[in-house]
Residue, then its C-alpha position, 0 to 999 in steps of 0.5 A: x077764070x072761066x066758069x067750066x074751069x071753076x066747076x071742075x073743083x066741084x067734081x060729081x056734085x054738080x052737073x056741067x053747063x054748056x055756057x062758060x062765061x068769065x068769072x071775075x069774082x064770087x059773091x054771097x052778098x047780092x049787094x056786092x055783085x058786079x058784072x062778071x060775078x058768080x053768085x052763091x045763094x046761102x041760106x042763113x038763119x034770117x036771110x035766104x040768098x035764093x030770094x036775092x038771085x034775081x037782083x044778083x043777075x040784075x046787077x051783073x051776076x053771070x051764073x048762080x050756084x044754088x040749092x033749089x030750082x030757080x028760073x034765071x037767064x044765066x046758068x044756074x049750077x045746083x048743089x046739095x050744100x051751097x055753103x060747102x060749095x062756096x068754100x070749094x069754089x072760093x079756095x079754087x078761084x083765089x089759087x088755093x092759097x093755103x097750099x102756099x102758106x103754113x097755116x096753124x088753126x087753134x080751136x077750143x072753148x077758151x084760149x083761142x085768142x090768146x093762143x093765136x096772139x102768143x103764136x104771132x108774137x113768137x113768130x114776129x120775134x123769130x122775124x117771120x112775117x105773120x098773118x092772124x085771123x081771130x075774134x079781135x081782128x085779122x092782120x097781115x104783118x102790121x096791117x089790121x082788118x075788122x072781122x065779124x065772126x071769130x072765123x070769117x066766112x070761107x069767101x072772106x077767108x080765102x080772099x084774105x089768104x090770097x092777100x097774105x100770099x101776095x104779101x109774102x106772109x110766112x105763117x098764119x095763126x088762125x082761131x077756128x070756131x066750132x060753128x065754122x067747122x060745122x058749117x063748112x067755113x074752113x073747108x078747102x083750108x090746108x091746115x099744117x098745125x091744129x091746136x086744141x086748147x080745152x072743151x067746156x060748156x058753151x054754144x049749146x044754143x047751136x049745138x044742143x048737146x056737148x057730144x055734138x059740140x065735142x064732135x064739131x071741134x074734132x073735125x079740125x083734127x079728123x080732116x088733118x093729115x089725110x093727104x099725106x106728104x113727106x115734105x109737108x108733115x101735119x101736126x095736131x097739138x093737144x091738151x093732155x089735161x082735157x079728156x077730149x084730147x083722147x077722142x081727137x088723138x084717135x081721129x087724126x092722121x096727123x103727128x100728135x104732140x101733147x102739152x099739159x101740166x098734170x098728165x105726162x106730155x111732150x111738153x110740160x110746165x113744172x115748178x110753176x110760181x106765180x106772183x102779181x108780177x108774172x109767172x115762172x115755170x120749168x118748160x119741159x120739151x123733147x129737146x131740153x128743159x128750160x126756165x121760162x119767165x113771163x109777165x102773164x099770170x093765171x094757170x089759164x095763161x100757162x096752158x095757152x103758153x104751152x099750146x103756143x109753144x107746141x104750135x111754134x116748135x113744130x113749125x120750126x121756131x127754135x126753142x131759145x127764140x120761143x123763150x125769149x119772146x114769151x119773156x117779152x110778152x104783154x097781155x092780149x087786149x080784153x084778156x085779164x086787161x088791167x084798167x089802171x087810172x091811179x085808183x087804190x083798187x085793181x080793175x080787170x076786164x076779161x072776155x070770160x063768158x063761160x062758167x070754166x073761164x069765169x071760174x079760172x079768172x076768179x081763181x087766179x085773182x083770189x090769191x092776189x086780192x087783198x080784200x074783196x073780189x067784185x064781179x060784174x057779169x051777165x050772159x048774152x041774149x039768143x045764146x045757150x040758156x042752160x049756162x046762165x045759172x052756171x055763170x051765176x053759180x060761179x060768180x057767187x061761189x068765187x067772188x065776195x060781191x057779185x053783180x049781175x047785169x046785161x051783156x049783149x041782150x040782143x033780142x031777148x029781155x035783159x031782165x028775163x036773162x037776169x032772172x035765168x042767171x038768178x035761178x042758179x043761186x039762192x043768195x041775194x045778189x045785186x042786179x043792175x040791168x044797165x051795164x054802165x050803171x053796174x060797172x060804175x056801182x062796182x067802182x063806187x063801192x070798191x075800197x083800197x085793196x079790192x079787185x073789180x072784174x068786169x067779165x064777158x065782153x073784154x075787147x068788144x067795143x059794142x053792145x047789142x040791144x034789140x037790133x041796135x049795135x051801140x058803142x060800149x067798151x068796158x075799159x072806157x066805161x070803167x076808166x070814166x067811172x074811176x075818174x068821176x069818183x076821183x073828181x067828186 
């Protein structure tokens, strides 16, 4: 694509250049630049792409997008916001792929991963070719790709969308984080359905206030349906039991579909019955009311299923197909995942890393725990410090044996993180800095009928200590600890 053609998509935000080289790729990492690349200088939290512009030109960049003056032997296009410009340029370079996809975006504090996976499984049951983008991985049909962020950078996103179009994908289910919305990573994405799960405290290290966090989530709905097209209607699927939905309902031009359990909604779950083997409920929809059976347990899973039902109904998936798919569903990796190695007690690994999600999981466990509940829990370093004492309070209130440990301490002192957690409780609690030792301690102490919940990391297969990313999988560590106990 010619540079001048690409720049037209930036409209008035950039002056024209007389030069018009052919652009063969767009890059934001100077190490990925090749002959014919357009290099976009992104100012990150630790690295500024402007400092690598000369290196990019030396590697073959034929033009550069920047926010501040640079002296280079190639055209430099100046913009106010290079990250937003990158999103626009990537969308254009890859042929605006989301205009050719049915794109479902899911945002909220908790439940994004489960909801997108439930949507994926329903669509598969409906024989649709599905793309998935989220915390665990990216998928095109059965092909899986690794991810670095819940919502990848715009360049990665648009490149993946292009692959999905070329692979004849029908529907894409995508997690949309508040960071991605605020930073403009999804600018240029043409969403057809936007789903809201819930809003509770998280990410205040980035957003500073809950108002800003709520507003950032709301960008997904405020931008939905602004370009009206009768042939391609837009839908906002909102959790009526969460107060933030009222704000999002007012901010969107899309058709609103609500779901819930307590507030009157378009889609509701009634007569909910839960056992250790699963859940049944009456699914009330505008079309008809049907009985739903699922192997999943927990009220949080009922909400996630309702969100997925709403997204799939407005995406023209038949209700009968949805109900059949739900009956066949297994759990999502790292979400209420049971580790069974033949031990006489239950071990569950869950991603719960906010006060609300931890409380939901512990409340789900309580009715089924024959004896004590152990919870191994920590808080991430370089993240919202204000939720640490709240996490501790929930752990102490809803479990019998809380064990505080490290999560991903990153650059912080793990002991300092534990001290922050202990500020929220007056009781003496077990504190074991080493996460492996903490998990092992819980498993060695557990007796028949007890439940051990290992919370916070879920599907993650790493632990970040300082600048080191070390292999660590709660599920593997738990299984090994159980085996060692059995071998004694």
